[in-house]
N, C-alpha and C positions, 0 to 999 in steps of 0.2 A: 594606813591607822594600825599599830602594834596591840595587839591584845594582852592583857596581862597574864604571867605565868601560871595563876589561879586558874583563868578560862582554861590556857593551855592544857592544864593538867585535867580540867573538866572535862575537854572534849577525849583525850587519852583513857581517861578512866570509863568513858560510855563505851568503851572497847575493850576492857575488863585488863587494861594494862595497869600492874601493882605498882602504885608509888614507892615503895620501899624499893623494889627490885630497879627502878631506874635512879633512885637515889646510889644505889649500890653500884651499878652501871657507870653511872658520872665519876664513883670516886676512883676505879679501877681501872678504865678506859685507856685504849689507846688512840692514836690520829689514824684515819685511814683516809685512802685516795679515791677519787670519784676518776673513771678513765673516761675519754673520748673514743669510741668505736666506730663512730660513721660520722661524717658531715658531708654535706651538700650545700653549696652557695657560700654565702656569704656569714661565717660566724666566728667573733671573738670572744675574747676574754679579758678579764683583769684581774691580777695577781695583788693580792693585798692591798686592795686600793688603788693601786696602779694604773698605768693608763692601760687605755683597751689594745690588744696585740692580735692578729691572726692565731685562731688554734687550728692544731693538726690533729692527725689520729695518732692517739697514745699518749696525748698529753693529759697530764694528771691534775685534777683540780684538788683543793684540800678546803679546808676552813676559812672564810674570808674572802675567798674568789667569786666572782661574778660572772656569768657566760653570758651573752646573748647573739640570737640570729637574727638575719636582715630580711627583708620581704621575700619572698619564696624561696627562703632556707631552712636548713633544720640540722639539729644536730642529736646523735645517740649516746647515751651514757651508760656505763654499767657504774653501779653504786659501791662496789665490793664486797666482798665477803658475803658470795650469795643473795645480798639484799634484793636485787631486783634490777630492773633496767627504767632508762626514762627517755621518753624523746621530746624534746623540745621544740616546738611548734614553730612556725614562722615569726617574726616581728615579735619574738618572746624576750624576756630577760628573766634567768632564773640565779639565787645566791645561794651557797654552799653556807651555813650558819653551823652547823656541826655533823661532823661524820666519824664517829668512833667505834672500837669493837672491843670487846672484854670477852676472853675465854676465860671460862669456869667449868672446868672438868671436858664434860663430852660436849658441852652447851658454849656458843658464841652468841653473846648478847649483842646489840647494836644499838647505836644511837644514831638517828638520821633526823636533821633539821634544816629545810631548805625553806626559801622565801621567793615566791612565784610574783614578780614585780608588776608584770605587763606579760601580755599574751595568754596562751596555753600551753599545759604539758599534759604526755600521757605517759604513765608510769603502771609496771608490774612490781607489785611487791608480793615478794616469795614470801612462805609460810616462815613467821619469825619466832625465836626461841622467846619463852614469857618472859616477860622484863624489857624486851626490848622494844626501842620507839620509835615511830615513822610518821612525822609531822610534816606539812606542808603548809604554810602560812601565806594568806594573801592579805590587800589591802583591805578585804572585804570578810575575812574569816580564817579561821585555822582549821584544818583536817587531821584526823587521826587515823591512821591506816592499819590496818592488819591484811596480809593473805590477800591482795586484789587486786582487781584491774581496774585503772579509770582515767577518766579525762578530768583536769582541774582547770579553771579560766580563773586570771587573775580578779574577773568581777567577783568570783566568790562562787561560780555554778558547776558543783560537783556531781558527777557523771559516773556510776558504777557500772561496770561491765560486769564482774564478776568479785564475790565477796561483799565484805560489809564496810562501811567506814561511818565515823561520825565527824560532823561540822558543825564549830563554834560560831555562831554570828555575834553574841553578844554574853554577857555573865550569867543570864538564866534562858538563852537560847540556843541549844544544843540540840541537831536534828540527826538521827540515825538514817544512812541510806543503805538500801540493800540492792543486789544484784538485779540491773536492768532500772535503776530506777535514777531519778536526776531531783536536783535542790537548789536553789540559789536564793541570794535574800532577796527576790523580788519576784521567786516563783516558788511559791511554797502552798501545800506541802509537798512532801516529796512524791513524786510521780512517778508514771512509766514512761522511760527516755524515750525520745523518737528511735525507729530503727536506725536511720542514719547516722547517729551520734553513737549509738554503740557499733554498728560498723566501721566507724572510724578508729573505735578503739581496737579493736581486732588488728586494722589494717597496719596503724601507725605502729605498733608492738611487734606484730610479726615483720614489717619491714626494719624494726630496731634490732630483732636477732637475726636479720639476715643478710644484712648489710657486711659485705667483706671488709677485713682490714685492709685500709689506704686505696678503696674503692670511692670512685666518684660517680654519684647516683644520685636519680631524679629525688629533690623532696615530696615526701608526702603532704599534700595540703588538701586540708577536707574538700569533700569535692560538691557540687551542685549533683550532679549525674552521677548514679554509682560506680564506684572504684574499683581496678583491677590493677594490683601491683604490678609494675613492670620488672621489680627486683624478683621474682618466684620463678622458677623454673617451669617451662611448658605452658605459661600463661602469656 
């Protein structure tokens, strides 16, 4: 299900992202690439609607590309221009709908629109310039993000580790989610997130930042028991 553009804008407006600034960004923006920084297991991508092919460290993803992870596999992405990082969890599919940047003096305005079609993603979104936009669409809702760490499922379950976000489930159904909270279409209102979910965000994003270029590393899989990352020194 794709929500309307007015609903998308409402979700973003809930986070005080100015509509006029967004339009200015769209008019003068240049495309940017999302770079694969770490892989583990079975990861493929399709460029411009083509066939799926294996991904490698250093692969650049652009508008229209789709990246998919197999069972027990994941991929780490750098979103470019200091926007942040994403770890796509096992058995997930993520589409790059729009990734652009526009330099206006000392500021870099960025537009990031992703579609999480299946599975789960973890994201670190750095503090963005005023007028920048970062949205993630799922089949059940659209999230607008500002300077945060989070987990989002294709079912529309949004969990915030740090910062604050808004997710729209319908034309008049926008929920603000604060640090340490979670919300979903059938999990209302926003409530304190389970400790394990918050821990999963920390571990996934720490792995995404510490995976070395070209290394074959064990994937992070949300555990039943407390997880200790095998990639961290001295652990």
